[in-house]
C-alpha positions in Angstrom: 30.9 -21.9 19.6 28.5 -21.7 16.6 27.6 -25.4 16.9 26.8 -25.0 20.6 24.6 -21.9 19.9 22.8 -23.8 17.1 22.3 -26.8 19.4 20.9 -24.6 22.1 18.5 -23.0 19.7 17.3 -26.4 18.4 16.7 -27.6 22.0 14.9 -24.4 22.9 12.6 -24.6 19.9 11.8 -28.2 20.8 10.5 -27.5 24.3 7.3 -25.8 23.2 4.1 -26.6 25.0 1.5 -28.8 23.3 -1.4 -28.0 25.6 -4.3 -25.9 24.6 -4.0 -22.1 25.3 -5.6 -20.8 28.5 -5.7 -17.4 30.0 -2.9 -16.5 32.4 -3.5 -16.8 36.2 -5.9 -14.0 37.3 -7.0 -13.2 33.8 -10.5 -13.9 32.5 -11.3 -15.2 29.0 -12.8 -12.8 26.5 -16.5 -12.1 27.0 -19.1 -14.1 25.1 -20.5 -12.1 22.1 -24.0 -10.8 22.6 -26.7 -13.4 21.8 -24.1 -16.2 21.4 -24.8 -19.6 22.9 -21.1 -20.1 23.8 -17.9 -18.2 23.7 -15.4 -18.7 20.8 -12.8 -21.4 21.1 -9.1 -20.6 21.0 -8.9 -21.9 17.4 -11.8 -19.8 16.4 -10.2 -16.7 17.9 -6.9 -17.4 16.1 -8.4 -18.0 12.7 -8.5 -14.8 10.6 -11.8 -13.7 9.2 -12.5 -13.2 5.5 -12.2 -9.5 6.0 -8.8 -9.8 7.6 -7.6 -12.1 4.9 -9.5 -11.6 1.6 -9.5 -14.1 -1.2 -7.6 -13.3 -4.4 -9.6 -12.5 -7.5 -8.2 -14.1 -10.7 -10.6 -12.4 -13.1 -9.1 -12.5 -16.6 -9.7 -9.5 -18.9 -11.7 -10.7 -21.8 -11.4 -7.5 -23.8 -9.4 -4.4 -23.5 -11.0 -1.0 -22.8 -9.6 2.2 -24.3 -8.0 4.5 -21.7 -9.7 7.7 -20.9 -7.9 10.9 -21.5 -5.9 12.1 -18.4 -5.4 15.9 -18.4 -2.5 15.4 -15.9 -0.6 13.0 -18.2 1.8 15.5 -19.7 4.8 15.0 -21.9 8.3 15.3 -20.3 9.7 18.7 -19.7 12.6 20.1 -21.7 14.1 21.5 -18.5 15.0 18.1 -16.9 13.5 16.3 -14.0 12.5 18.5 -11.0 13.4 21.8 -12.8 10.9 24.6 -12.7 11.0 26.9 -15.7 11.1 30.6 -14.8 9.1 33.2 -16.7 11.1 35.3 -19.1 12.2 38.7 -17.7 12.6 42.0 -19.6 15.6 43.2 -17.6 19.3 42.3 -18.0 20.4 38.9 -16.9 22.3 38.7 -13.5 26.0 37.8 -13.5 
C-alpha cells in the first residue's frame, strides 16, 4: 500500500506543466505600472525585491565597545523567580 501511494505521488509530481504562466480564463493581467513602457513579465513578478529579501551583512567587529549602564539590569532576587516580596507588616502574622 505504501509503495502504491509513493508511486502515485511520484507520478503526480511529474505531471507538472512546463508552459509559461498565464492569467486564468476571464482574468486580466496586472495593470502596467505608471510611466512604464511595458508590463512586468511573469519572472519579474515572481522574483523578490531587495526589500523583500535583504542581503546579509557580515561586518566583523574590529574593536569591542564598553557596555552602557542599564538601570534595569538588576541582580537576581532572593525570593525566587516570579516571587513578589511583600512589605513588612506591624501586626501579628496570620495562621
